[in-house]
C-alpha positions in Angstrom: 83.9 75.8 116.8 85.1 77.7 113.8 86.5 80.5 116.0 88.2 77.9 118.3 89.9 76.2 115.4 91.0 79.5 113.9 92.4 80.7 117.3 94.1 77.3 117.6 95.9 77.5 114.3 96.8 81.1 114.8 98.3 80.6 118.3 100.0 77.4 117.1 101.6 79.1 114.1 102.7 82.2 116.1 104.1 80.0 118.9 106.4 78.1 116.5 107.4 81.2 114.5 108.4 83.0 117.8 110.2 79.9 119.1 112.2 79.4 115.9 113.3 83.0 115.6 114.6 83.0 119.1 117.1 80.2 118.2 120.0 82.0 116.6 122.0 78.8 116.3 119.7 77.5 113.6 120.1 78.4 109.9 117.4 80.3 108.0 116.6 77.2 106.0 116.2 75.1 109.1 113.8 77.8 110.5 111.8 77.9 107.4 111.4 74.1 107.2 110.5 73.9 110.9 107.9 76.6 110.7 106.4 75.2 107.5 106.3 71.7 109.0 104.5 72.8 112.1 102.1 75.0 110.1 101.1 72.0 108.0 100.7 69.9 111.1 98.4 72.6 112.6 96.4 72.7 109.3 96.1 68.9 109.4 94.8 69.0 113.0 92.5 71.8 112.2 91.0 70.0 109.2 90.7 66.8 111.2 88.7 68.6 113.9 86.5 70.4 111.4 85.8 67.5 109.1 85.4 65.0 112.0 82.8 67.1 113.7 80.9 67.7 110.4 80.8 63.9 109.7 79.6 63.1 113.2 76.5 65.3 112.8 73.4 63.9 111.2 72.5 64.9 107.6 69.5 67.2 108.0 68.6 70.7 107.2 71.2 72.1 109.5 70.9 75.7 110.7 74.7 75.6 111.4 75.5 75.1 107.7 76.8 78.7 107.4 79.2 78.0 110.3 80.7 75.1 108.4 81.4 77.3 105.4 83.0 79.9 107.8 85.2 77.1 109.2 86.5 76.1 105.8 87.0 79.8 105.0 89.1 80.2 108.1 91.1 77.0 107.2 91.7 78.3 103.7 92.7 81.7 105.0 95.2 80.2 107.4 96.6 78.1 104.5 97.0 81.2 102.3 98.6 83.0 105.2 101.1 80.2 105.7 101.9 80.2 102.0 102.4 83.9 101.9 104.7 83.8 105.0 106.7 80.9 103.5 107.2 82.8 100.2 108.1 86.0 102.1 110.6 84.1 104.2 112.2 82.7 101.1 112.3 86.0 99.2 113.5 88.2 102.1 115.8 85.9 104.1 118.9 87.4 105.6 122.3 86.4 104.3 124.1 84.3 106.8 
């Protein structure tokens, strides 16, 4: 599940980045806002999936506990990646 959610957020993010940069009629600011918005939506869906599944499972000595930590690590890494890309787009945007 952790791998699925990480693949989901990566594909979702790359899809919207690619889509927005193939639309030359939009300004750089519109592209940044659009990409950031869809990234946050993907993170929200990812967290909903991860937390929803964890809360549905019974509270026992779970052998999958390590997988949950990996899931949250993937979510955190995708959030950090989004923040770095957002800052990078802000700092290195092309003059229009």
